DRENDO-1510 file (C-alpha; in Angstrom, 1 decimal, always signed):
<recs>
REC; n; res; u; v; w
REC; 1; MET; -6.6; -88.5; +2.9 .
REC; 2; THR; -7.4; -85.6; +5.0 .
REC; 3; PHE; -10.3; -83.1; +4.3 .
REC; 4; ILE; -7.4; -80.4; +3.5 .
REC; 5; ALA; -5.7; -82.7; +1.4 .
REC; 6; PHE; -9.1; -83.2; -0.9 .
REC; 7; ILE; -10.1; -79.5; -0.9 .
REC; 8; PHE; -6.9; -78.4; -1.4 .
REC; 9; THR; -6.7; -80.9; -4.9 .
REC; 10; VAL; -10.2; -79.9; -6.2 .
REC; 11; LEU; -9.1; -76.1; -6.0 .
REC; 12; SER; -6.0; -76.8; -7.6 .
REC; 13; LEU; -8.0; -78.9; -10.2 .
REC; 14; GLY; -10.1; -76.1; -10.3 .
REC; 15; LEU; -8.0; -73.5; -10.8 .
REC; 16; THR; -6.1; -75.3; -13.5 .
REC; 17; LEU; -9.7; -76.3; -15.6 .
REC; 18; ASN; -10.7; -72.6; -15.4 .
REC; 19; VAL; -6.9; -71.1; -17.0 .
REC; 20; TYR; -7.8; -73.5; -20.1 .
REC; 21; PHE; -11.9; -73.6; -20.1 .
REC; 22; PRO; -13.0; -70.4; -18.8 .
REC; 23; VAL; -16.7; -69.5; -17.8 .
REC; 24; LEU; -18.4; -68.1; -21.1 .
REC; 25; ARG; -22.5; -68.2; -20.4 .
REC; 26; ASN; -23.0; -66.8; -17.3 .
REC; 27; ALA; -22.6; -63.1; -17.0 .
REC; 28; ARG; -22.0; -63.4; -13.1 .
REC; 29; PHE; -19.4; -66.3; -13.2 .
REC; 30; MET; -17.7; -65.1; -16.2 .
REC; 31; VAL; -16.5; -62.4; -13.9 .
REC; 32; TYR; -15.7; -64.5; -11.3 .
REC; 33; SER; -14.1; -66.7; -13.8 .
REC; 34; PHE; -11.6; -64.0; -15.4 .
REC; 35; ALA; -10.9; -62.7; -11.9 .
REC; 36; ILE; -9.1; -66.4; -11.0 .
REC; 37; GLY; -8.0; -67.4; -14.8 .
REC; 38; TRP; -6.4; -63.8; -15.4 .
REC; 39; PRO; -3.6; -64.0; -12.8 .
REC; 40; ALA; -3.3; -68.0; -12.8 .
REC; 41; GLY; -2.5; -68.3; -16.3 .
REC; 42; GLU; +0.2; -65.6; -16.3 .
REC; 43; LEU; +1.8; -66.5; -12.9 .
REC; 44; ALA; +1.4; -70.4; -14.0 .
REC; 45; LEU; +5.0; -71.1; -12.9 .
REC; 46; GLN; +4.7; -69.0; -10.0 .
REC; 47; ILE; +1.3; -70.8; -9.1 .
REC; 48; THR; +3.0; -74.5; -9.8 .
REC; 49; VAL; +5.9; -73.8; -7.2 .
REC; 50; ILE; +3.3; -72.9; -4.7 .
REC; 51; GLU; +1.0; -75.4; -5.0 .
REC; 52; MET; +3.9; -78.2; -5.1 .
REC; 53; LEU; +5.5; -76.6; -1.9 .
REC; 54; LEU; +2.1; -76.9; -0.2 .
REC; 55; ALA; +1.3; -80.4; -1.3 .
REC; 56; ALA; +5.0; -81.5; -0.4 .
REC; 57; LEU; +3.7; -80.1; +3.4 .
REC; 58; LEU; +0.7; -82.1; +3.3 .
REC; 59; LEU; +2.6; -85.7; +2.3 .
REC; 60; ILE; +5.0; -84.6; +5.2 .
REC; 61; GLY; +2.1; -84.1; +6.9 .
REC; 62; GLY; +0.4; -87.8; +6.1 .
REC; 63; SER; -2.6; -85.8; +4.8 .
REC; 64; PHE; -2.6; -88.3; +1.1 .
REC; 65; SER; -2.7; -91.6; +3.1 .
REC; 66; GLY; -4.3; -94.5; +1.3 .
REC; 67; LEU; -5.7; -95.1; -2.6 .
REC; 68; ILE; -7.9; -92.1; -2.4 .
REC; 69; GLY; -4.6; -90.0; -1.3 .
REC; 70; PHE; -2.2; -91.9; -4.3 .
REC; 71; LEU; -5.1; -90.7; -6.6 .
REC; 72; ALA; -5.3; -87.1; -5.4 .
REC; 73; LEU; -1.3; -87.0; -6.0 .
REC; 74; VAL; -1.9; -88.1; -9.2 .
REC; 75; THR; -4.4; -85.6; -10.3 .
REC; 76; LEU; -2.3; -82.6; -8.9 .
REC; 77; PHE; +0.8; -83.8; -10.7 .
REC; 78; ALA; -1.8; -83.5; -14.2 .
REC; 79; SER; -2.6; -80.4; -12.9 .
REC; 80; TRP; +0.4; -79.0; -12.6 .
REC; 81; LEU; +1.7; -80.5; -15.8 .
REC; 82; ALA; -1.1; -78.7; -17.0 .
REC; 83; LEU; -0.3; -75.4; -15.7 .
REC; 84; LEU; +3.2; -75.4; -16.7 .
REC; 85; HIS; +2.1; -76.7; -20.1 .
REC; 86; HIS; +0.5; -73.5; -20.2 .
REC; 87; HIS; +3.6; -71.2; -18.5 .
REC; 88; TYR; +5.8; -72.7; -22.0 .
REC; 89; GLN; +3.0; -71.8; -24.5 .
REC; 90; GLY; +3.7; -68.5; -23.7 .
REC; 91; ARG; +7.7; -68.6; -23.3 .
REC; 92; ALA; +7.3; -70.1; -26.7 .
REC; 93; LEU; +5.0; -67.1; -28.8 .
REC; 94; GLY; +8.0; -65.5; -29.9 .
REC; 95; PRO; +7.3; -66.8; -33.4 .
REC; 96; LEU; +3.7; -66.7; -33.8 .
REC; 97; VAL; +4.3; -62.8; -32.8 .
REC; 98; GLU; +7.0; -62.3; -35.7 .
REC; 99; ALA; +4.8; -64.5; -38.1 .
REC; 100; ALA; +1.6; -61.9; -37.2 .
REC; 101; LEU; +4.1; -59.1; -37.9 .
REC; 102; GLN; +5.1; -60.6; -41.0 .
REC; 103; LYS; +1.7; -61.3; -42.5 .
REC; 104; GLY; +0.7; -58.1; -41.7 .
REC; 105; LEU; +3.7; -55.7; -42.7 .
REC; 106; GLY; +5.5; -57.8; -45.2 .
REC; 107; GLN; +8.0; -60.4; -44.7 .
REC; 108; ASP; +11.0; -58.1; -45.3 .
REC; 109; TYR; +9.4; -55.7; -42.9 .
REC; 110; GLN; +12.3; -55.3; -40.3 .
REC; 111; ALA; +14.6; -54.5; -43.2 .
REC; 112; THR; +12.3; -51.4; -44.0 .
REC; 113; ILE; +12.5; -50.2; -40.1 .
REC; 114; SER; +15.6; -47.4; -40.1 .
REC; 115; PRO; +18.7; -48.7; -39.0 .
REC; 116; ASP; +18.8; -46.2; -36.4 .
REC; 117; LEU; +15.8; -47.7; -34.6 .
REC; 118; ARG; +16.2; -51.3; -35.3 .
REC; 119; GLY; +19.0; -52.0; -33.4 .
REC; 120; ASP; +17.3; -51.4; -30.0 .
REC; 121; LEU; +14.4; -54.0; -31.0 .
REC; 122; HIS; +14.5; -57.1; -29.3 .
REC; 123; SER; +12.7; -60.3; -30.2 .
REC; 124; THR; +13.3; -62.4; -26.8 .
REC; 125; PRO; +12.3; -60.8; -23.8 .
REC; 126; ASP; +14.4; -60.8; -20.6 .
REC; 127; PHE; +13.5; -64.2; -18.5 .
REC; 128; ALA; +14.5; -62.4; -15.2 .
REC; 129; SER; +11.9; -59.8; -15.2 .
REC; 130; GLN; +9.4; -62.4; -15.6 .
REC; 131; LEU; +9.6; -63.8; -12.0 .
REC; 132; ARG; +9.6; -60.5; -10.9 .
REC; 133; PRO; +6.3; -60.1; -12.4 .
REC; 134; PHE; +4.8; -56.7; -10.4 .
REC; 135; THR; +8.3; -55.0; -10.5 .
REC; 136; ARG; +8.5; -52.2; -12.4 .
REC; 137; ASP; +12.0; -51.1; -13.6 .
REC; 138; LYS; +11.8; -47.1; -13.8 .
REC; 139; THR; +15.4; -46.5; -14.1 .
REC; 140; GLY; +16.1; -43.7; -16.7 .
REC; 141; VAL; +12.3; -43.3; -17.2 .
REC; 142; THR; +11.0; -39.9; -15.4 .
REC; 143; ILE; +7.1; -40.3; -15.0 .
REC; 144; THR; +5.5; -36.4; -14.9 .
REC; 145; LYS; +2.1; -37.2; -13.4 .
REC; 146; ASP; -1.2; -35.1; -13.5 .
REC; 147; ILE; -0.4; -33.0; -16.0 .
REC; 148; ASP; -3.8; -30.9; -16.2 .
REC; 149; TYR; -4.8; -31.3; -20.4 .
REC; 150; GLY; -7.5; -28.4; -19.8 .
REC; 151; HIS; -10.6; -30.0; -20.1 .
REC; 152; GLN; -12.7; -31.3; -17.6 .
REC; 153; GLY; -10.5; -30.8; -15.0 .
REC; 154; LEU; -8.6; -34.5; -16.6 .
REC; 155; LYS; -5.0; -35.3; -16.4 .
REC; 156; LEU; -2.5; -37.2; -18.0 .
REC; 157; ASP; +0.7; -38.8; -17.0 .
REC; 158; LEU; +3.8; -38.2; -19.4 .
REC; 159; TYR; +6.3; -41.1; -19.5 .
REC; 160; ALA; +10.0; -40.2; -21.0 .
REC; 161; ALA; +13.5; -41.1; -21.0 .
REC; 162; ASP; +16.0; -39.1; -19.5 .
REC; 163; SER; +17.8; -39.7; -23.1 .
REC; 164; ARG; +15.8; -39.6; -25.6 .
REC; 165; PRO; +15.8; -37.7; -29.5 .
REC; 166; ALA; +15.0; -34.1; -29.7 .
REC; 167; SER; +11.5; -34.6; -31.3 .
REC; 168; ALA; +10.6; -38.3; -30.2 .
REC; 169; PRO; +7.4; -39.7; -31.4 .
REC; 170; VAL; +4.3; -40.2; -29.0 .
REC; 171; LEU; +2.6; -42.9; -27.5 .
REC; 172; LEU; -0.9; -42.2; -25.9 .
REC; 173; HIS; -2.6; -44.8; -23.8 .
REC; 174; ILE; -6.0; -45.1; -22.8 .
REC; 175; HIS; -6.7; -47.2; -19.9 .
REC; 176; GLY; -9.7; -50.0; -19.5 .
REC; 177; GLY; -12.0; -50.9; -17.0 .
REC; 178; ALA; -15.6; -51.1; -19.0 .
REC; 179; TRP; -15.5; -47.4; -19.2 .
REC; 180; MET; -16.5; -47.4; -15.1 .
REC; 181; TYR; -13.3; -48.3; -13.5 .
REC; 182; GLY; -9.6; -48.1; -13.5 .
REC; 183; ASP; -7.3; -44.8; -13.9 .
REC; 184; LYS; -4.0; -43.7; -15.8 .
REC; 185; ALA; -1.3; -45.2; -13.9 .
REC; 186; GLY; -2.5; -48.8; -13.4 .
REC; 187; GLN; -2.3; -50.5; -16.9 .
REC; 188; ALA; +0.2; -51.0; -19.4 .
REC; 189; VAL; +2.8; -50.3; -17.6 .
REC; 190; PRO; +5.3; -52.2; -18.7 .
REC; 191; LEU; +4.9; -51.6; -22.7 .
REC; 192; MET; +5.0; -47.8; -21.4 .
REC; 193; LEU; +8.6; -48.1; -19.8 .
REC; 194; HIS; +9.8; -50.0; -22.7 .
REC; 195; MET; +8.2; -47.7; -25.2 .
REC; 196; ALA; +10.3; -44.9; -23.4 .
REC; 197; ARG; +13.7; -46.3; -22.9 .
REC; 198; LEU; +13.2; -46.8; -26.7 .
REC; 199; GLY; +13.1; -43.1; -27.3 .
REC; 200; TRP; +9.3; -42.7; -27.1 .
REC; 201; ILE; +7.1; -40.3; -25.3 .
REC; 202; CYS; +4.0; -42.0; -23.5 .
REC; 203; CYS; +1.2; -40.3; -22.3 .
REC; 204; SER; -1.4; -41.9; -20.3 .
REC; 205; VAL; -4.9; -40.1; -19.9 .
REC; 206; SER; -7.7; -40.0; -17.5 .
REC; 207; TYR; -11.3; -39.9; -19.0 .
REC; 208; ARG; -14.6; -39.4; -17.2 .
REC; 209; LEU; -16.1; -42.8; -15.8 .
REC; 210; SER; -19.2; -43.8; -15.6 .
REC; 211; PRO; -22.1; -44.1; -14.2 .
REC; 212; LYS; -21.8; -40.7; -13.3 .
REC; 213; ALA; -20.6; -40.2; -17.0 .
REC; 214; THR; -22.8; -40.6; -20.0 .
REC; 215; TYR; -21.3; -41.6; -23.3 .
REC; 216; PRO; -20.1; -40.3; -25.5 .
REC; 217; ASP; -18.3; -38.0; -22.6 .
REC; 218; HIS; -15.2; -41.3; -22.9 .
REC; 219; ILE; -14.6; -40.6; -26.4 .
REC; 220; ILE; -15.1; -36.7; -26.4 .
REC; 221; ASP; -12.6; -36.6; -23.1 .
REC; 222; CYS; -9.8; -38.8; -25.6 .
REC; 223; LYS; -10.0; -37.1; -28.5 .
REC; 224; ALA; -9.6; -33.5; -26.1 .
REC; 225; ALA; -6.4; -35.2; -24.7 .
REC; 226; LEU; -5.0; -36.0; -28.0 .
REC; 227; ALA; -6.1; -32.1; -29.0 .
REC; 228; TRP; -4.1; -30.9; -26.2 .
REC; 229; ILE; -1.1; -33.4; -27.1 .
REC; 230; LYS; -0.9; -31.9; -30.5 .
REC; 231; ALA; -0.8; -28.6; -29.3 .
REC; 232; ASN; +1.5; -29.3; -26.5 .
REC; 233; ILE; +4.0; -32.2; -26.7 .
REC; 234; GLY; +6.4; -30.1; -28.3 .
REC; 235; ASP; +7.3; -28.4; -25.1 .
REC; 236; HIS; +8.3; -31.8; -24.0 .
REC; 237; GLY; +10.3; -33.0; -26.8 .
REC; 238; GLY; +7.6; -34.6; -28.6 .
REC; 239; ASP; +6.5; -35.2; -32.3 .
REC; 240; ALA; +3.3; -33.9; -32.7 .
REC; 241; ASP; +3.1; -35.3; -36.3 .
REC; 242; PHE; +3.4; -38.8; -35.2 .
REC; 243; ILE; +1.1; -40.0; -32.3 .
REC; 244; ALA; +0.7; -43.4; -32.4 .
REC; 245; VAL; -2.7; -44.4; -29.7 .
REC; 246; THR; -3.3; -47.6; -27.5 .
REC; 247; GLY; -5.4; -49.2; -24.8 .
REC; 248; GLY; -7.1; -52.6; -23.2 .
REC; 249; SER; -10.8; -53.1; -22.9 .
REC; 250; ALA; -12.8; -50.6; -22.7 .
REC; 251; GLY; -9.6; -48.9; -23.5 .
REC; 252; GLY; -9.3; -50.5; -26.5 .
REC; 253; HIS; -12.6; -49.5; -28.0 .
REC; 254; LEU; -12.0; -45.8; -27.3 .
REC; 255; THR; -8.5; -46.6; -29.2 .
REC; 256; ALA; -10.5; -48.1; -32.5 .
REC; 257; LEU; -13.1; -45.7; -31.9 .
REC; 258; LEU; -10.6; -42.1; -31.6 .
REC; 259; ALA; -8.3; -44.2; -34.8 .
REC; 260; LEU; -11.1; -44.3; -37.1 .
REC; 261; THR; -13.1; -41.5; -36.3 .
REC; 262; PRO; -10.9; -38.1; -37.3 .
REC; 263; ASN; -11.8; -35.1; -36.6 .
REC; 264; ASP; -15.4; -36.3; -36.5 .
REC; 265; PRO; -17.3; -33.3; -35.0 .
REC; 266; ALA; -19.6; -35.2; -32.9 .
REC; 267; PHE; -17.0; -36.2; -30.6 .
REC; 268; GLN; -15.3; -32.9; -30.6 .
REC; 269; PRO; -18.0; -30.2; -29.0 .
REC; 270; GLY; -16.1; -26.9; -28.6 .
REC; 271; PHE; -12.9; -28.0; -30.5 .
REC; 272; GLU; -14.2; -29.1; -33.6 .
REC; 273; SER; -11.1; -27.7; -35.8 .
REC; 274; SER; -8.4; -29.6; -33.9 .
REC; 275; ASP; -7.0; -32.4; -35.5 .
REC; 276; THR; -7.5; -35.6; -34.2 .
REC; 277; GLN; -6.0; -38.1; -36.7 .
REC; 278; VAL; -3.5; -40.6; -35.7 .
REC; 279; GLN; -0.8; -42.3; -37.2 .
REC; 280; ALA; -1.1; -46.1; -35.8 .
REC; 281; ALA; -3.4; -48.1; -33.2 .
REC; 282; VAL; -2.9; -51.2; -31.2 .
REC; 283; PRO; -6.3; -51.7; -29.6 .
REC; 284; PHE; -5.8; -55.0; -26.9 .
REC; 285; TYR; -9.0; -56.7; -26.6 .
REC; 286; GLY; -11.2; -53.9; -27.7 .
REC; 287; VAL; -15.1; -53.9; -27.6 .
REC; 288; PHE; -15.2; -53.4; -31.4 .
REC; 289; ASP; -18.9; -53.7; -31.8 .
REC; 290; TRP; -21.8; -52.5; -29.1 .
REC; 291; THR; -24.9; -53.8; -31.0 .
REC; 292; ASP; -23.4; -57.5; -31.7 .
REC; 293; ARG; -24.4; -57.3; -34.9 .
REC; 294; ASP; -22.9; -61.0; -35.6 .
REC; 295; GLN; -24.1; -62.2; -32.4 .
REC; 296; LEU; -20.9; -63.0; -31.1 .
REC; 297; GLN; -21.8; -62.0; -27.6 .
REC; 298; HIS; -21.5; -65.4; -24.8 .
REC; 299; ASN; -24.2; -63.4; -22.7 .
REC; 300; PRO; -26.4; -60.5; -22.2 .
REC; 301; GLY; -23.6; -58.9; -19.7 .
REC; 302; LEU; -22.6; -55.9; -22.0 .
REC; 303; GLN; -25.6; -54.9; -23.3 .
REC; 304; THR; -27.1; -54.6; -19.6 .
REC; 305; VAL; -24.4; -52.4; -18.4 .
REC; 306; LEU; -24.3; -50.3; -21.3 .
REC; 307; GLU; -28.0; -50.0; -21.5 .
REC; 308; GLU; -27.7; -49.7; -17.7 .
REC; 309; ARG; -25.0; -47.6; -17.0 .
REC; 310; ILE; -22.7; -46.4; -19.6 .
REC; 311; VAL; -25.2; -45.3; -22.3 .
REC; 312; LYS; -28.6; -45.1; -20.2 .
REC; 313; GLN; -30.2; -45.7; -23.4 .
REC; 314; THR; -31.5; -49.0; -24.4 .
REC; 315; ILE; -29.9; -50.1; -28.1 .
REC; 316; ALA; -33.9; -50.5; -29.0 .
REC; 317; ASP; -34.6; -46.5; -28.4 .
REC; 318; ALA; -31.3; -45.5; -29.9 .
REC; 319; PRO; -29.7; -48.0; -32.3 .
REC; 320; MET; -27.7; -45.4; -33.8 .
REC; 321; LEU; -25.7; -44.3; -31.7 .
REC; 322; PHE; -25.0; -47.6; -30.0 .
REC; 323; GLU; -23.5; -48.2; -33.9 .
REC; 324; ASN; -22.1; -45.1; -33.9 .
REC; 325; ALA; -20.0; -46.1; -31.0 .
REC; 326; SER; -18.9; -49.3; -32.7 .
REC; 327; PRO; -15.7; -49.1; -34.1 .
REC; 328; LEU; -16.6; -52.5; -36.0 .
REC; 329; ARG; -19.3; -50.0; -37.7 .
REC; 330; ARG; -17.0; -47.3; -38.6 .
REC; 331; ILE; -14.3; -48.8; -40.3 .
REC; 332; GLN; -12.9; -46.7; -43.6 .
REC; 333; ASP; -10.3; -47.4; -45.9 .
REC; 334; SER; -8.9; -44.1; -44.5 .
REC; 335; ALA; -7.8; -45.9; -41.2 .
REC; 336; PRO; -4.2; -45.6; -40.2 .
REC; 337; PRO; -2.2; -48.9; -39.3 .
REC; 338; PHE; -3.8; -50.9; -36.8 .
REC; 339; MET; -2.1; -53.8; -34.9 .
REC; 340; VAL; -5.1; -55.6; -33.5 .
REC; 341; VAL; -4.2; -57.8; -30.1 .
REC; 342; HIS; -6.4; -60.5; -28.7 .
REC; 343; GLY; -6.1; -63.6; -26.1 .
REC; 344; ASP; -8.3; -66.7; -27.6 .
REC; 345; LYS; -9.2; -67.7; -23.6 .
REC; 346; ASP; -10.3; -64.0; -23.1 .
REC; 347; SER; -13.9; -64.5; -21.4 .
REC; 348; LEU; -14.9; -60.9; -21.2 .
REC; 349; VAL; -14.6; -60.0; -24.9 .
REC; 350; PRO; -15.1; -62.5; -27.2 .
REC; 351; ILE; -12.0; -63.9; -29.4 .
REC; 352; GLU; -14.6; -63.9; -32.3 .
REC; 353; LEU; -15.0; -60.4; -32.0 .
REC; 354; GLY; -11.2; -59.6; -32.5 .
REC; 355; ARG; -11.0; -61.9; -35.5 .
REC; 356; VAL; -14.3; -60.6; -37.5 .
REC; 357; PHE; -12.9; -56.4; -36.7 .
REC; 358; ALA; -9.6; -57.4; -37.9 .
REC; 359; ALA; -10.9; -59.1; -41.1 .
REC; 360; ASP; -13.4; -56.5; -42.1 .
REC; 361; LEU; -10.4; -53.9; -41.1 .
REC; 362; SER; -7.9; -55.8; -43.1 .
REC; 363; ALA; -10.3; -56.2; -46.0 .
REC; 364; THR; -11.1; -52.4; -46.2 .
REC; 365; SER; -8.0; -50.5; -45.2 .
REC; 366; LYS; -5.5; -48.9; -47.2 .
REC; 367; SER; -3.0; -49.1; -44.5 .
REC; 368; PRO; -1.4; -52.6; -42.6 .
REC; 369; VAL; -3.0; -54.3; -40.5 .
REC; 370; VAL; -1.5; -56.7; -37.8 .
REC; 371; TYR; -3.4; -59.2; -36.4 .
REC; 372; LEU; -1.9; -61.1; -32.9 .
REC; 373; GLU; -3.7; -63.6; -31.6 .
REC; 374; VAL; -2.1; -64.5; -28.5 .
REC; 375; PRO; -2.5; -68.4; -27.5 .
REC; 376; GLY; -4.1; -69.2; -23.6 .
REC; 377; ALA; -4.3; -65.4; -22.7 .
REC; 378; GLN; -7.0; -64.4; -20.9 .
REC; 379; HIS; -8.6; -60.6; -20.6 .
REC; 380; ALA; -6.0; -57.7; -19.5 .
REC; 381; PHE; -3.1; -60.4; -19.9 .
REC; 382; ASP; -0.8; -57.3; -20.3 .
REC; 383; ILE; -0.4; -55.8; -17.0 .
REC; 384; PHE; +2.2; -57.0; -15.7 .
REC; 385; ALA; +5.2; -58.8; -16.8 .
REC; 386; SER; +4.2; -62.6; -18.0 .
REC; 387; PRO; +5.3; -64.9; -21.1 .
REC; 388; ARG; +2.9; -63.6; -23.0 .
REC; 389; SER; +2.9; -59.9; -22.1 .
REC; 390; GLU; +6.5; -59.7; -22.7 .
REC; 391; HIS; +6.1; -61.7; -26.2 .
REC; 392; THR; +3.4; -59.4; -27.0 .
REC; 393; LYS; +5.2; -56.0; -25.2 .
REC; 394; LEU; +8.3; -56.7; -27.6 .
REC; 395; GLY; +6.2; -57.1; -30.7 .
REC; 396; VAL; +4.1; -54.2; -30.3 .
REC; 397; ALA; +7.1; -52.1; -30.4 .
REC; 398; ARG; +8.6; -53.5; -33.3 .
REC; 399; PHE; +5.2; -52.5; -34.8 .
REC; 400; LEU; +4.8; -49.1; -33.7 .
REC; 401; THR; +8.7; -48.3; -34.7 .
REC; 402; HIS; +8.2; -50.2; -38.3 .
REC; 403; THR; +5.2; -47.4; -38.5 .
REC; 404; TYR; +7.2; -44.4; -37.1 .
REC; 405; SER; +10.0; -45.4; -40.0 .
REC; 406; GLN; +7.5; -45.5; -42.6 .
REC; 407; TYR; +6.7; -41.9; -41.3 .
REC; 408; LEU; +10.0; -40.8; -41.3 .
REC; 409; ALA; +11.3; -42.2; -44.5 .
REC; 410; ARG; +7.7; -40.3; -45.9 .
</recs>
């Protein structure tokens, strides 16, 4: 057995093990584990095919000779079976998504969706799109970029179908990136394109980023964007009376915080009288607690980032600032309908935090709460087309359409 074949086998096995057992305790290696495990998990089928082709070339070249070579091939075969299992686990997600929706909305929730809206909903993803995960079909959708929303020079992008209702529901998207990175154009595009084709207008907003920005700049900017949308979306064919909000990671935190703090003057300096209430919220893998009340964080990485780069104060010096920034601490019975989405292999934001937030919200809110825990999903699993992200996208569409239908009925 050659050295190249040995290294190939070790790397293949390590890649697969990281998909199933991501690093959690060490803050630095946790980030590396995520960076490798996120694409590997969502592209498990493609990676398996590539590894098989490379192994075949090495085998033909005689790299797997002898007993050790045979054992390496057995190891590779087991690794591929595990990756394929991970892929098909995602393919089989549909019934679990539907069960979560039925639990949160009621067994017959689909029957209560307006017939005019129900016909466009789907429960089975297009498999062909998953074979081209990074291809974004924008046919029939117009994206208007860099609309100034009149606050700190910040802008938003607007997604709208060329053919849509005269007064369309609105989805506001807040990007993630640890409050320091990312932009309005790189995340949740599959969801926004899908919702646009269902007749929604989607607005992806930018906000000031740390370390230049200091919390609460981030949430203030998102509130300002919402206020602008309410005042101006009618000019673009949107219904200002129905706005849902979504976002992942830091965007999930801001999504939940925005939804749970309507008209809070502390987050609306200079526009205190603006209405910042939303009608639904869909946070993905959100950082719901900055205080780590239940000691769920696997390591001190989050606290370090928050204290040194986001808040620029320690939690010991400003406990109320951290508490007021935590959606988990802002839960109220008047919360809008929520759909909380989290992957159980998330190495950056503990799955336990999603569970606790959804449970506390369900126990308090008078509105429906859907909790979708996605088996095998890493952080950021929804950014491109994969079995898990596509099933989740369709589930979110059913949740939002149901919520909008209830609004229309009222």
